[in-house]
N, C-alpha and C positions, 0 to 999 in steps of 0.2 A: 809603711818605707812605700821605697820607689815601686818593690815590685807589685804591690796591694796586700802583701800581708799584714800583718796586725798585731801588735805586742801589747800585753797589760802586764803592768809587771811594776818590778823595781827597777830603778837606773841609780849608776854609780857615773861622776865624769861624761854622761849622754850616751851611756851605751850598757846594753843588757846589764844585771846585777842582781844577785837575789833570786827572791822564787820570783819567776814569772809564765806565763802562757802565750805561748805564738802561734796563732791562726793564719797558715798555710793558704795560698792561691790555690792550690789544689784543693783547699777540704781538708790537711793532714791540720790535727792539733797538737801542739808539744808546750807538756809541760814539763818543770823541772827548775833549779837551781844555776842561773845563769850566772859565770864567772867572766870578769872585762869582756862583755858584748860576745863568747864563744861560747858553744853548744855543750850545756854537760855533759859530763861523762855517765849518768844515770838519770832517768827520765821515765817520761810515758807519752807517750805517743799512740791519740784517735785519729786512724786511718779514717778516709773518706768514707769508704764501706763500712766501718762500726766497727773493727776489727781491733782491738788494743792490747798494747805492746807494753809492759813496766818492766824496766832493767836496763841494762848496759846500751849508753848509746855512743854514735861515732857521725860525726857529722847530720844530725839527722837522723840515723838510720839507726834499725834494728843494729847491734853490734856484742858478741858475748854473751853473758850470764840474763836470761830473762824469762 
């Protein structure tokens, strides 16, 4: 990725699609099921300091139930 983030997982039509893990430059790790290259609504976030969030996600941030 251009910003230095890395993605491991499934692709479809050259975009994230299916289960994958996105490691962001700030150390945050996001795992979930991506749809058409977009952030899934349910996933797991491991923050740089080691805190873990599992639940609803919006734009790669905890949102709603988790």
